MARZAKOL-263667 format. One record per residue: residue number from 0; residue in three letters; x, z, y of N, C-alpha, C in turn. Coordinates in steps of 0.1 Angstrom, whole numbers, plus 5000, padded with zeros to 4 digits. Each point is the difference from the previous one (the first is absolute). Layout:
BEGIN
<site k="NUM" r="ala" n_u="X" n_w="Z" n_v="Y" ca_u="X" ca_w="Z" ca_v="Y" c_u="X" c_w="Z" c_v="Y"/>
...
END
This chain:
BEGIN
<site k="0" r="met" n_u="0484" n_w="1667" n_v="5248" ca_u="5011" ca_w="4991" ca_v="5008" c_u="4992" c_w="4984" c_v="5006"/>
<site k="1" r="lys" n_u="4997" n_w="4996" n_v="5010" ca_u="4992" ca_w="4988" ca_v="5005" c_u="5007" c_w="4992" c_v="4998"/>
<site k="2" r="pro" n_u="5008" n_w="4989" n_v="4991" ca_u="5010" ca_w="4989" ca_v="4997" c_u="4999" c_w="4994" c_v="5016"/>
<site k="3" r="ile" n_u="5009" n_w="4995" n_v="5001" ca_u="5003" ca_w="4990" ca_v="5018" c_u="4992" c_w="4985" c_v="4994"/>
<site k="4" r="thr" n_u="4992" n_w="4995" n_v="5008" ca_u="4997" ca_w="4992" ca_v="5000" c_u="4997" c_w="4992" c_v="5008"/>
<site k="5" r="ala" n_u="4998" n_w="4987" n_v="5006" ca_u="5003" ca_w="4987" ca_v="5009" c_u="4983" c_w="5008" c_v="5006"/>
<site k="6" r="thr" n_u="4998" n_w="5000" n_v="5014" ca_u="4987" ca_w="4999" ca_v="5003" c_u="4996" c_w="4986" c_v="5002"/>
<site k="7" r="glu" n_u="4985" n_w="4994" n_v="5000" ca_u="4996" ca_w="4988" ca_v="5003" c_u="5003" c_w="4994" c_v="5005"/>
<site k="8" r="asp" n_u="5002" n_w="5005" n_v="5014" ca_u="5007" ca_w="4989" ca_v="5010" c_u="5021" c_w="5003" c_v="4995"/>
<site k="9" r="glu" n_u="5002" n_w="5004" n_v="4998" ca_u="5016" ca_w="4997" ca_v="4993" c_u="5000" c_w="4986" c_v="4991"/>
<site k="10" r="gln" n_u="4992" n_w="5007" n_v="4993" ca_u="5001" ca_w="4987" ca_v="4985" c_u="5001" c_w="4987" c_v="5001"/>
<site k="11" r="pro" n_u="4996" n_w="4989" n_v="5009" ca_u="5004" ca_w="4987" ca_v="5002" c_u="5015" c_w="5001" c_v="5006"/>
<site k="12" r="glu" n_u="5000" n_w="5010" n_v="5011" ca_u="5014" ca_w="4999" ca_v="5000" c_u="5015" c_w="5005" c_v="4992"/>
<site k="13" r="leu" n_u="4994" n_w="5006" n_v="4989" ca_u="5010" ca_w="5004" ca_v="4990" c_u="4997" c_w="4989" c_v="4990"/>
<site k="14" r="tyr" n_u="4993" n_w="4994" n_v="4996" ca_u="4998" ca_w="4987" ca_v="4992" c_u="5005" c_w="4989" c_v="5004"/>
<site k="15" r="ala" n_u="5003" n_w="4999" n_v="5012" ca_u="5005" ca_w="4988" ca_v="5009" c_u="5013" c_w="5005" c_v="4999"/>
<site k="16" r="ile" n_u="5008" n_w="5007" n_v="5001" ca_u="5017" ca_w="5007" ca_v="4997" c_u="5000" c_w="4999" c_v="4984"/>
<site k="17" r="val" n_u="4996" n_w="5003" n_v="4994" ca_u="5000" ca_w="4999" ca_v="4987" c_u="5004" c_w="4986" c_v="4996"/>
<site k="18" r="arg" n_u="4987" n_w="4992" n_v="5004" ca_u="5002" ca_w="4988" ca_v="4997" c_u="5008" c_w="4990" c_v="5001"/>
<site k="19" r="arg" n_u="5006" n_w="5001" n_v="5013" ca_u="5012" ca_w="4995" ca_v="5007" c_u="5012" c_w="5002" c_v="4994"/>
<site k="20" r="glu" n_u="5000" n_w="5014" n_v="4999" ca_u="5014" ca_w="5006" ca_v="4992" c_u="5001" c_w="4997" c_v="4985"/>
<site k="21" r="leu" n_u="4989" n_w="4995" n_v="4994" ca_u="5002" ca_w="5000" ca_v="4980" c_u="5007" c_w="4992" c_v="4997"/>
<site k="22" r="pro" n_u="5006" n_w="4992" n_v="5007" ca_u="5010" ca_w="4989" ca_v="4993" c_u="5015" c_w="5013" c_v="4999"/>
<site k="23" r="ala" n_u="5001" n_w="5007" n_v="5009" ca_u="5011" ca_w="5009" ca_v="5002" c_u="4999" c_w="5010" c_v="4993"/>
<site k="24" r="ile" n_u="4988" n_w="5009" n_v="5001" ca_u="4998" ca_w="5008" ca_v="4984" c_u="4999" c_w="4997" c_v="4989"/>
<site k="25" r="his" n_u="4995" n_w="4984" n_v="4997" ca_u="5003" ca_w="4998" ca_v="4984" c_u="5013" c_w="4999" c_v="4999"/>
<site k="26" r="arg" n_u="5013" n_w="4999" n_v="5013" ca_u="5012" ca_w="4998" ca_v="4996" c_u="5005" c_w="5010" c_v="4997"/>
<site k="27" r="ala" n_u="4998" n_w="5015" n_v="5009" ca_u="5004" ca_w="5009" ca_v="5001" c_u="4998" c_w="5007" c_v="4986"/>
<site k="28" r="val" n_u="4989" n_w="4998" n_v="4992" ca_u="4994" ca_w="5008" ca_v="4991" c_u="5006" c_w="4994" c_v="4983"/>
<site k="29" r="asn" n_u="5007" n_w="4986" n_v="5004" ca_u="5007" ca_w="4993" ca_v="4990" c_u="5012" c_w="5007" c_v="5001"/>
<site k="30" r="lys" n_u="5007" n_w="5004" n_v="5009" ca_u="5016" ca_w="5003" ca_v="5002" c_u="5000" c_w="5014" c_v="4995"/>
<site k="31" r="met" n_u="4991" n_w="5010" n_v="5002" ca_u="4997" ca_w="5017" ca_v="4999" c_u="5002" c_w="4993" c_v="4982"/>
<site k="32" r="ala" n_u="4987" n_w="4995" n_v="4995" ca_u="4998" ca_w="4997" ca_v="4986" c_u="5015" c_w="4997" c_v="4989"/>
<site k="33" r="lys" n_u="5007" n_w="4989" n_v="5008" ca_u="5016" ca_w="5002" ca_v="4992" c_u="5005" c_w="5005" c_v="5000"/>
<site k="34" r="gln" n_u="4999" n_w="5010" n_v="5009" ca_u="5010" ca_w="5012" ca_v="5003" c_u="4997" c_w="5008" c_v="4990"/>
<site k="35" r="met" n_u="4991" n_w="5001" n_v="4993" ca_u="4994" ca_w="5011" ca_v="4992" c_u="4997" c_w="4996" c_v="4987"/>
<site k="36" r="arg" n_u="5005" n_w="4991" n_v="4997" ca_u="5001" ca_w="4991" ca_v="4988" c_u="5010" c_w="5007" c_v="4988"/>
<site k="37" r="gly" n_u="5009" n_w="5004" n_v="5004" ca_u="5007" ca_w="5007" ca_v="4991" c_u="4993" c_w="5017" c_v="4994"/>
<site k="38" r="leu" n_u="4999" n_w="5000" n_v="5006" ca_u="4986" ca_w="5013" ca_v="4997" c_u="4991" c_w="5006" c_v="4991"/>
<site k="39" r="ser" n_u="5002" n_w="5008" n_v="4993" ca_u="4984" ca_w="4999" ca_v="4991" c_u="4990" c_w="5002" c_v="5006"/>
<site k="40" r="asp" n_u="4991" n_w="4997" n_v="4993" ca_u="4986" ca_w="5001" ca_v="5010" c_u="4994" c_w="5017" c_v="5005"/>
<site k="41" r="val" n_u="5008" n_w="5010" n_v="4994" ca_u="4997" ca_w="5011" ca_v="5007" c_u="5008" c_w="5001" c_v="5010"/>
<site k="42" r="ser" n_u="5008" n_w="4995" n_v="5002" ca_u="5016" ca_w="5002" ca_v="5011" c_u="4993" c_w="4994" c_v="5012"/>
<site k="43" r="gln" n_u="4991" n_w="4985" n_v="4995" ca_u="4994" ca_w="4995" ca_v="5011" c_u="4991" c_w="5007" c_v="5007"/>
<site k="44" r="lys" n_u="4992" n_w="5005" n_v="4989" ca_u="4990" ca_w="5006" ca_v="5010" c_u="5006" c_w="5008" c_v="5009"/>
<site k="45" r="gln" n_u="5008" n_w="5012" n_v="4993" ca_u="5009" ca_w="5010" ca_v="5012" c_u="5005" c_w="4996" c_v="5010"/>
<site k="46" r="ala" n_u="5004" n_w="4985" n_v="5001" ca_u="5010" ca_w="4991" ca_v="5017" c_u="4989" c_w="4997" c_v="5006"/>
<site k="47" r="ile" n_u="4986" n_w="5000" n_v="4998" ca_u="4989" ca_w="4992" ca_v="5002" c_u="4993" c_w="5012" c_v="5006"/>
<site k="48" r="ala" n_u="4997" n_w="5013" n_v="4990" ca_u="4997" ca_w="5013" ca_v="5008" c_u="5008" c_w="5002" c_v="5012"/>
<site k="49" r="glu" n_u="5015" n_w="5003" n_v="5000" ca_u="5007" ca_w="5004" ca_v="5011" c_u="5002" c_w="4990" c_v="5012"/>
<site k="50" r="leu" n_u="4994" n_w="4991" n_v="4997" ca_u="5000" ca_w="4988" ca_v="5010" c_u="4986" c_w="5003" c_v="5010"/>
<site k="51" r="thr" n_u="4991" n_w="5004" n_v="4993" ca_u="4990" ca_w="4998" ca_v="5006" c_u="5001" c_w="5015" c_v="5008"/>
<site k="52" r="ala" n_u="5006" n_w="5009" n_v="4992" ca_u="5000" ca_w="5016" ca_v="5012" c_u="5009" c_w="4999" c_v="5007"/>
<site k="53" r="met" n_u="5014" n_w="4998" n_v="5000" ca_u="5008" ca_w="4993" ca_v="5010" c_u="4990" c_w="4992" c_v="5016"/>
<site k="54" r="trp" n_u="4994" n_w="4994" n_v="4997" ca_u="4990" ca_w="4988" ca_v="5007" c_u="4993" c_w="5011" c_v="5004"/>
<site k="55" r="cys" n_u="4990" n_w="5007" n_v="4992" ca_u="4989" ca_w="5009" ca_v="5006" c_u="5010" c_w="5010" c_v="5012"/>
<site k="56" r="leu" n_u="5007" n_w="5005" n_v="4993" ca_u="5010" ca_w="5013" ca_v="5011" c_u="5003" c_w="4995" c_v="5013"/>
<site k="57" r="ala" n_u="5005" n_w="4985" n_v="5000" ca_u="5006" ca_w="4996" ca_v="5006" c_u="4994" c_w="4996" c_v="5010"/>
<site k="58" r="asn" n_u="4985" n_w="5000" n_v="5001" ca_u="4990" ca_w="4995" ca_v="5011" c_u="4993" c_w="5010" c_v="5002"/>
<site k="59" r="tyr" n_u="4998" n_w="5014" n_v="4995" ca_u="4997" ca_w="5011" ca_v="5003" c_u="5004" c_w="5013" c_v="5000"/>
<site k="60" r="pro" n_u="5014" n_w="5000" n_v="5004" ca_u="5012" ca_w="5012" ca_v="4997" c_u="4991" c_w="5014" c_v="5001"/>
<site k="61" r="gly" n_u="5007" n_w="5004" n_v="4999" ca_u="4990" ca_w="5018" ca_v="5002" c_u="4985" c_w="5000" c_v="4998"/>
<site k="62" r="asn" n_u="4994" n_w="4990" n_v="4994" ca_u="4984" ca_w="5003" ca_v="4998" c_u="4996" c_w="4994" c_v="4984"/>
<site k="63" r="leu" n_u="5002" n_w="5008" n_v="4996" ca_u="4997" ca_w="4997" ca_v="4982" c_u="4986" c_w="4996" c_v="4994"/>
<site k="64" r="asp" n_u="4990" n_w="5004" n_v="5014" ca_u="4987" ca_w="4992" ca_v="4993" c_u="4997" c_w="4988" c_v="5005"/>
<site k="65" r="leu" n_u="5006" n_w="4996" n_v="5008" ca_u="4998" ca_w="4990" ca_v="5008" c_u="5012" c_w="4988" c_v="4989"/>
<site k="66" r="ala" n_u="5012" n_w="5006" n_v="4997" ca_u="5006" ca_w="4992" ca_v="4989" c_u="4994" c_w="4997" c_v="4986"/>
<site k="67" r="ile" n_u="4994" n_w="5011" n_v="4992" ca_u="4990" ca_w="5001" ca_v="4993" c_u="4991" c_w="4993" c_v="5004"/>
<site k="68" r="ser" n_u="4991" n_w="4998" n_v="5006" ca_u="4991" ca_w="4992" ca_v="5002" c_u="5003" c_w="4984" c_v="5000"/>
<site k="69" r="leu" n_u="5013" n_w="5001" n_v="5009" ca_u="5006" ca_w="4980" ca_v="5001" c_u="5001" c_w="4998" c_v="4982"/>
<site k="70" r="ser" n_u="5009" n_w="5010" n_v="4991" ca_u="5001" ca_w="4995" ca_v="4988" c_u="4987" c_w="4995" c_v="4991"/>
<site k="71" r="asp" n_u="4983" n_w="5008" n_v="5005" ca_u="4987" ca_w="4998" ca_v="4994" c_u="4999" c_w="4987" c_v="5003"/>
<site k="72" r="ala" n_u="5004" n_w="4997" n_v="5017" ca_u="4994" ca_w="4988" ca_v="5002" c_u="5007" c_w="4986" c_v="4991"/>
<site k="73" r="ile" n_u="5014" n_w="5005" n_v="5000" ca_u="5009" ca_w="4989" ca_v="4991" c_u="4994" c_w="4999" c_v="4987"/>
<site k="74" r="arg" n_u="5000" n_w="5015" n_v="4990" ca_u="4992" ca_w="4996" ca_v="4992" c_u="4984" c_w="4995" c_v="4999"/>
<site k="75" r="his" n_u="4995" n_w="5004" n_v="5008" ca_u="4989" ca_w="4988" ca_v="4997" c_u="4999" c_w="4984" c_v="5003"/>
<site k="76" r="gln" n_u="5010" n_w="5000" n_v="5008" ca_u="5003" ca_w="4982" ca_v="5005" c_u="5006" c_w="4994" c_v="4985"/>
<site k="77" r="thr" n_u="5009" n_w="5007" n_v="4996" ca_u="5003" ca_w="5000" ca_v="4985" c_u="4989" c_w="4999" c_v="4990"/>
<site k="78" r="asp" n_u="4991" n_w="5009" n_v="4999" ca_u="4988" ca_w="4995" ca_v="4993" c_u="4996" c_w="4984" c_v="5002"/>
<site k="79" r="ile" n_u="4995" n_w="4999" n_v="5013" ca_u="4992" ca_w="4984" ca_v="5008" c_u="5009" c_w="4993" c_v="4991"/>
<site k="80" r="his" n_u="5015" n_w="5001" n_v="5005" ca_u="5008" ca_w="4989" ca_v="4995" c_u="4999" c_w="4994" c_v="4980"/>
<site k="81" r="leu" n_u="4999" n_w="5014" n_v="4991" ca_u="4996" ca_w="4996" ca_v="4989" c_u="4989" c_w="4996" c_v="4993"/>
<site k="82" r="arg" n_u="4988" n_w="5004" n_v="5011" ca_u="4987" ca_w="4994" ca_v="4998" c_u="4997" c_w="4986" c_v="5003"/>
<site k="83" r="glu" n_u="5011" n_w="4992" n_v="5012" ca_u="4998" ca_w="4993" ca_v="5003" c_u="5010" c_w="4988" c_v="4985"/>
<site k="84" r="ala" n_u="5011" n_w="5008" n_v="4999" ca_u="5002" ca_w="4991" ca_v="4990" c_u="4994" c_w="4998" c_v="4988"/>
<site k="85" r="gln" n_u="4995" n_w="5010" n_v="4997" ca_u="4993" ca_w="5002" ca_v="4989" c_u="4986" c_w="4985" c_v="4996"/>
<site k="86" r="lys" n_u="4990" n_w="5004" n_v="5013" ca_u="4991" ca_w="4986" ca_v="5004" c_u="5008" c_w="4983" c_v="5005"/>
<site k="87" r="ala" n_u="5010" n_w="5004" n_v="5003" ca_u="5010" ca_w="4986" ca_v="4998" c_u="5001" c_w="4996" c_v="4987"/>
<site k="88" r="gly" n_u="5007" n_w="5009" n_v="4993" ca_u="5005" ca_w="4996" ca_v="4984" c_u="4986" c_w="4996" c_v="4994"/>
<site k="89" r="ala" n_u="4988" n_w="5003" n_v="5002" ca_u="4988" ca_w="5003" ca_v="4994" c_u="4993" c_w="4982" c_v="5005"/>
<site k="90" r="arg" n_u="5007" n_w="4999" n_v="5008" ca_u="4996" ca_w="4985" ca_v="5008" c_u="5004" c_w="4986" c_v="4992"/>
<site k="91" r="his" n_u="5014" n_w="5006" n_v="4999" ca_u="5010" ca_w="4986" ca_v="4996" c_u="4997" c_w="5000" c_v="4983"/>
END
């Protein structure tokens, strides 16, 4: 299954959107993280998996292949964030 990725022409526009919305993204993530504080680590993982699945299915209702492809793209983006966080930590 081919992952959903932006084309070279789409990337500058997508990066601009994310850059512009970054403060709101961080606020939303912090709010969601606070909601999960009372859950165990296993339950937090389950909550994140359910949220991701619901979002993927909402974007591609009736098309499981595209929903799974989006899930794969999210997983890939998560890996990128982990690597970047590791690099940033090594620099400080």
